[in-house]
Biopython code that builds the backbone (N, CA, C, O; Angstrom):
import numpy as np
from Bio.PDB.StructureBuilder import StructureBuilder

atoms = [
    (1, "MET", "N", (0.849, -1.187, 0.000)),
    (1, "MET", "CA", (0.000, 0.000, 0.000)),
    (1, "MET", "C", (0.888, 1.241, 0.000)),
    (1, "MET", "O", (1.851, 1.326, 0.762)),
    (2, "LEU", "N", (0.567, 2.167, -0.830)),
    (2, "LEU", "CA", (1.349, 3.389, -0.937)),
    (2, "LEU", "C", (0.963, 4.361, 0.160)),
    (2, "LEU", "O", (-0.162, 4.353, 0.659)),
    (3, "TYR", "N", (1.924, 5.200, 0.524)),
    (3, "TYR", "CA", (1.664, 6.246, 1.523)),
    (3, "TYR", "C", (0.953, 7.411, 0.843)),
    (3, "TYR", "O", (1.471, 7.981, -0.117)),
    (4, "LEU", "N", (-0.209, 7.760, 1.329)),
    (4, "LEU", "CA", (-0.954, 8.894, 0.797)),
    (4, "LEU", "C", (-0.979, 9.987, 1.859)),
    (4, "LEU", "O", (-1.478, 9.769, 2.963)),
    (5, "PRO", "N", (-0.442, 11.159, 1.532)),
    (5, "PRO", "CA", (-0.419, 12.234, 2.534)),
    (5, "PRO", "C", (-1.831, 12.708, 2.866)),
    (5, "PRO", "O", (-2.711, 12.771, 2.007)),
    (6, "GLN", "N", (-2.008, 13.029, 4.101)),
    (6, "GLN", "CA", (-3.302, 13.553, 4.553)),
    (6, "GLN", "C", (-3.233, 15.070, 4.494)),
    (6, "GLN", "O", (-2.394, 15.685, 5.152)),
    (7, "GLU", "N", (-4.122, 15.678, 3.701)),
    (7, "GLU", "CA", (-4.078, 17.120, 3.486)),
    (7, "GLU", "C", (-5.340, 17.813, 3.957)),
    (7, "GLU", "O", (-5.557, 18.983, 3.645)),
    (8, "GLU", "N", (-6.180, 17.101, 4.710)),
    (8, "GLU", "CA", (-7.426, 17.725, 5.141)),
    (8, "GLU", "C", (-7.162, 18.939, 6.028)),
    (8, "GLU", "O", (-7.799, 19.978, 5.854)),
    (9, "GLY", "N", (-6.239, 18.821, 6.967)),
    (9, "GLY", "CA", (-5.927, 19.932, 7.860)),
    (9, "GLY", "C", (-5.384, 21.126, 7.105)),
    (9, "GLY", "O", (-5.761, 22.265, 7.381)),
    (10, "GLN", "N", (-4.508, 20.871, 6.162)),
    (10, "GLN", "CA", (-3.932, 21.951, 5.364)),
    (10, "GLN", "C", (-5.021, 22.643, 4.550)),
    (10, "GLN", "O", (-5.033, 23.869, 4.447)),
    (11, "GLY", "N", (-5.923, 21.875, 3.980)),
    (11, "GLY", "CA", (-7.007, 22.450, 3.194)),
    (11, "GLY", "C", (-7.897, 23.330, 4.046)),
    (11, "GLY", "O", (-8.322, 24.399, 3.607)),
    (12, "LEU", "N", (-8.183, 22.887, 5.265)),
    (12, "LEU", "CA", (-9.015, 23.688, 6.156)),
    (12, "LEU", "C", (-8.340, 24.999, 6.515)),
    (12, "LEU", "O", (-8.996, 26.039, 6.578)),
    (13, "VAL", "N", (-7.039, 24.959, 6.751)),
    (13, "VAL", "CA", (-6.299, 26.184, 7.071)),
    (13, "VAL", "C", (-6.336, 27.138, 5.890)),
    (13, "VAL", "O", (-6.509, 28.343, 6.067)),
    (14, "GLU", "N", (-6.173, 26.603, 4.685)),
    (14, "GLU", "CA", (-6.205, 27.460, 3.495)),
    (14, "GLU", "C", (-7.579, 28.096, 3.321)),
    (14, "GLU", "O", (-7.678, 29.285, 3.018)),
    (15, "TYR", "N", (-8.634, 27.315, 3.510)),
    (15, "TYR", "CA", (-9.984, 27.880, 3.417)),
    (15, "TYR", "C", (-10.205, 28.937, 4.490)),
    (15, "TYR", "O", (-10.832, 29.965, 4.233)),
    (16, "GLY", "N", (-9.695, 28.690, 5.682)),
    (16, "GLY", "CA", (-9.824, 29.668, 6.759)),
    (16, "GLY", "C", (-9.128, 30.977, 6.415)),
    (16, "GLY", "O", (-9.678, 32.054, 6.646)),
    (17, "LEU", "N", (-7.920, 30.889, 5.864)),
    (17, "LEU", "CA", (-7.186, 32.100, 5.480)),
    (17, "LEU", "C", (-7.918, 32.858, 4.377)),
    (17, "LEU", "O", (-7.982, 34.087, 4.399)),
    (18, "ILE", "N", (-8.465, 32.127, 3.419)),
    (18, "ILE", "CA", (-9.219, 32.780, 2.346)),
    (18, "ILE", "C", (-10.435, 33.491, 2.917)),
    (18, "ILE", "O", (-10.725, 34.626, 2.537)),
    (19, "LEU", "N", (-11.151, 32.834, 3.831)),
    (19, "LEU", "CA", (-12.328, 33.455, 4.434)),
    (19, "LEU", "C", (-11.956, 34.705, 5.218)),
    (19, "LEU", "O", (-12.684, 35.698, 5.188)),
    (20, "ILE", "N", (-10.832, 34.663, 5.918)),
    (20, "ILE", "CA", (-10.383, 35.840, 6.668)),
    (20, "ILE", "C", (-10.067, 36.986, 5.718)),
    (20, "ILE", "O", (-10.461, 38.125, 5.967)),
    (21, "LEU", "N", (-9.362, 36.698, 4.637)),
    (21, "LEU", "CA", (-9.027, 37.742, 3.664)),
    (21, "LEU", "C", (-10.282, 38.322, 3.025)),
    (21, "LEU", "O", (-10.377, 39.535, 2.841)),
    (22, "VAL", "N", (-11.240, 37.472, 2.688)),
    (22, "VAL", "CA", (-12.495, 37.959, 2.094)),
    (22, "VAL", "C", (-13.232, 38.834, 3.098)),
    (22, "VAL", "O", (-13.770, 39.879, 2.733)),
    (23, "ALA", "N", (-13.261, 38.415, 4.363)),
    (23, "ALA", "CA", (-13.945, 39.204, 5.392)),
    (23, "ALA", "C", (-13.306, 40.576, 5.543)),
    (23, "ALA", "O", (-14.012, 41.574, 5.686)),
    (24, "ILE", "N", (-11.975, 40.639, 5.513)),
    (24, "ILE", "CA", (-11.272, 41.923, 5.640)),
    (24, "ILE", "C", (-11.622, 42.831, 4.462)),
    (24, "ILE", "O", (-11.888, 44.018, 4.651)),
    (25, "VAL", "N", (-11.622, 42.278, 3.248)),
    (25, "VAL", "CA", (-11.946, 43.067, 2.055)),
    (25, "VAL", "C", (-13.385, 43.578, 2.141)),
    (25, "VAL", "O", (-13.652, 44.734, 1.814)),
    (26, "VAL", "N", (-14.309, 42.724, 2.576)),
    (26, "VAL", "CA", (-15.711, 43.132, 2.684)),
    (26, "VAL", "C", (-15.868, 44.258, 3.696)),
    (26, "VAL", "O", (-16.605, 45.213, 3.450)),
    (27, "VAL", "N", (-15.181, 44.157, 4.833)),
    (27, "VAL", "CA", (-15.269, 45.213, 5.845)),
    (27, "VAL", "C", (-14.738, 46.527, 5.291)),
    (27, "VAL", "O", (-15.336, 47.579, 5.512)),
    (28, "ILE", "N", (-13.619, 46.476, 4.573)),
    (28, "ILE", "CA", (-13.051, 47.700, 3.994)),
    (28, "ILE", "C", (-14.007, 48.315, 2.978)),
    (28, "ILE", "O", (-14.218, 49.528, 2.977)),
    (29, "ILE", "N", (-14.587, 47.482, 2.112)),
    (29, "ILE", "CA", (-15.514, 47.993, 1.099)),
    (29, "ILE", "C", (-16.758, 48.582, 1.752)),
    (29, "ILE", "O", (-17.208, 49.662, 1.369)),
    (30, "LEU", "N", (-17.315, 47.880, 2.738)),
    (30, "LEU", "CA", (-18.519, 48.389, 3.397)),
    (30, "LEU", "C", (-18.235, 49.676, 4.151)),
    (30, "LEU", "O", (-19.093, 50.557, 4.218)),
    (31, "THR", "N", (-17.047, 49.795, 4.719)),
    (31, "THR", "CA", (-16.690, 51.029, 5.412)),
    (31, "THR", "C", (-16.641, 52.196, 4.434)),
    (31, "THR", "O", (-17.152, 53.277, 4.725)),
    (32, "ALA", "N", (-16.026, 51.977, 3.278)),
    (32, "ALA", "CA", (-15.925, 53.037, 2.272)),
    (32, "ALA", "C", (-17.304, 53.380, 1.712)),
    (32, "ALA", "O", (-17.647, 54.556, 1.586)),
    (33, "LEU", "N", (-18.084, 52.373, 1.379)),
    (33, "LEU", "CA", (-19.405, 52.627, 0.808)),
    (33, "LEU", "C", (-20.350, 53.204, 1.850)),
    (33, "LEU", "O", (-21.214, 54.017, 1.522)),
    (34, "GLY", "N", (-20.195, 52.794, 3.089)),
    (34, "GLY", "CA", (-21.042, 53.322, 4.153)),
    (34, "GLY", "C", (-20.892, 54.820, 4.290)),
    (34, "GLY", "O", (-21.877, 55.528, 4.499)),
    (35, "THR", "N", (-19.679, 55.307, 4.175)),
    (35, "THR", "CA", (-19.425, 56.745, 4.253)),
    (35, "THR", "C", (-20.074, 57.459, 3.070)),
    (35, "THR", "O", (-20.682, 58.515, 3.242)),
    (36, "GLN", "N", (-19.950, 56.897, 1.887)),
    (36, "GLN", "CA", (-20.535, 57.515, 0.697)),
    (36, "GLN", "C", (-22.056, 57.520, 0.770)),
    (36, "GLN", "O", (-22.691, 58.508, 0.402)),
    (37, "VAL", "N", (-22.644, 56.429, 1.239)),
    (37, "VAL", "CA", (-24.101, 56.362, 1.356)),
    (37, "VAL", "C", (-24.583, 57.369, 2.392)),
    (37, "VAL", "O", (-25.595, 58.039, 2.186)),
    (38, "SER", "N", (-23.866, 57.477, 3.493)),
    (38, "SER", "CA", (-24.235, 58.438, 4.531)),
    (38, "SER", "C", (-24.176, 59.862, 3.987)),
    (38, "SER", "O", (-25.066, 60.667, 4.260)),
    (39, "ASN", "N", (-23.146, 60.173, 3.228)),
    (39, "ASN", "CA", (-23.027, 61.504, 2.630)),
    (39, "ASN", "C", (-24.159, 61.769, 1.634)),
    (39, "ASN", "O", (-24.683, 62.881, 1.571)),
    (40, "ALA", "N", (-24.533, 60.755, 0.860)),
    (40, "ALA", "CA", (-25.615, 60.924, -0.108)),
    (40, "ALA", "C", (-26.935, 61.207, 0.609)),
    (40, "ALA", "O", (-27.681, 62.095, 0.195)),
    (41, "PHE", "N", (-27.232, 60.466, 1.674)),
    (41, "PHE", "CA", (-28.462, 60.712, 2.420)),
    (41, "PHE", "C", (-28.442, 62.094, 3.068)),
    (41, "PHE", "O", (-29.472, 62.764, 3.138)),
    (42, "SER", "N", (-27.283, 62.515, 3.536)),
    (42, "SER", "CA", (-27.187, 63.846, 4.130)),
    (42, "SER", "C", (-27.492, 64.929, 3.097)),
    (42, "SER", "O", (-28.174, 65.905, 3.409)),
    (43, "ARG", "N", (-26.998, 64.767, 1.879)),
    (43, "ARG", "CA", (-27.286, 65.741, 0.816)),
    (43, "ARG", "C", (-28.764, 65.747, 0.456)),
    (43, "ARG", "O", (-29.340, 66.804, 0.200)),
    (44, "ILE", "N", (-29.379, 64.565, 0.437)),
    (44, "ILE", "CA", (-30.812, 64.482, 0.125)),
    (44, "ILE", "C", (-31.624, 65.205, 1.199)),
    (44, "ILE", "O", (-32.525, 65.984, 0.890)),
    (45, "VAL", "N", (-31.294, 64.939, 2.461)),
    (45, "VAL", "CA", (-32.020, 65.590, 3.570)),
    (45, "VAL", "C", (-31.809, 67.090, 3.535)),
    (45, "VAL", "O", (-32.741, 67.857, 3.777)),
    (46, "ASP", "N", (-30.588, 67.514, 3.234)),
    (46, "ASP", "CA", (-30.312, 68.944, 3.149)),
    (46, "ASP", "C", (-31.109, 69.581, 1.994)),
    (46, "ASP", "O", (-31.550, 70.725, 2.099)),
    (47, "GLY", "N", (-31.286, 68.842, 0.909)),
    (47, "GLY", "CA", (-32.055, 69.340, -0.233)),
    (47, "GLY", "C", (-33.527, 69.542, 0.124)),
    (47, "GLY", "O", (-34.155, 70.477, -0.371)),
    (48, "PHE", "N", (-34.081, 68.688, 0.968)),
    (48, "PHE", "CA", (-35.470, 68.869, 1.403)),
    (48, "PHE", "C", (-35.620, 70.054, 2.315)),
    (48, "PHE", "O", (-36.683, 70.673, 2.356)),
    (49, "GLY", "N", (-34.573, 70.387, 3.055)),
    (49, "GLY", "CA", (-34.649, 71.473, 4.021)),
    (49, "GLY", "C", (-34.606, 72.841, 3.381)),
    (49, "GLY", "O", (-34.947, 73.828, 4.032)),
    (50, "GLN", "N", (-34.202, 72.934, 2.136)),
    (50, "GLN", "CA", (-34.049, 74.258, 1.510)),
    (50, "GLN", "C", (-35.310, 74.733, 0.875)),
    (50, "GLN", "O", (-35.342, 75.825, 0.308)),
]
sb = StructureBuilder()
sb.init_structure("model")
sb.init_model(0)
sb.init_chain("A")
sb.init_seg("    ")
for serial, (resi, resn, name, xyz) in enumerate(atoms, 1):
    if name == "N":
        sb.init_residue(resn, " ", resi, " ")
    sb.init_atom(name, np.array(xyz, "f"), 0.0, 1.0, " ", f" {name:<3s}", serial, name[0])
structure = sb.get_structure()
């Protein structure tokens, strides 16, 4: 019988790292878009006040 390396643990670590990187990117994008959306709503509200 040939020796077959077990890579399940390594695969899980790789998936975990990918998920962490995706989460970081999503947080950065939402932070940037959140500011822009907030500014847009502020301009709309200011437009109603005039």
